[in-house]
N, C-alpha and C positions, 0 to 999 in steps of 0.2 A: 382507879381514879385517873382521868385523862390528864395529859400534860398541861393543858391550859388551866384546869382547876388547880393543879399543883402549883403552877407559876403564878397565877392571878387570883386564886381563891383562898390563899393562906391554908391549904389543906381541906377546904370545904368547897361547896359548889360556887364557881366563879360568879354566877349571875346573882348570888346573894350578896356580893360585895359591891356596894354603891360606887366605890372609886373606879370600877371597871366601866362605868358609863360616862367617863369624862372624855373630853375631846382629845386630851393629851394621850391617853391610852389608845384611843382609835388611830392616831397617827404612829404610835409605836408599833402597831400591828402591820404597818406599812401603807396599806392602801384599802380603799373600798373593795377593790376586786379580790384581794387576798382574803378579806373578811367574808365576802360572799362565798368564795370557794371553800373556806373553812366551815362555815355554817351549812353550806349546801351538802356537805358529806354526811350529815345526820339524817 
């Protein structure tokens, strides 16, 4: 399981956790550029 799932998915798939789609979490990831870089690696 990836680090993001462990940290934000409570041990499950992070994208199934609705709280991960909040604006607060988006800004915790730092920036849109970092999020694009992270998702672009898949």
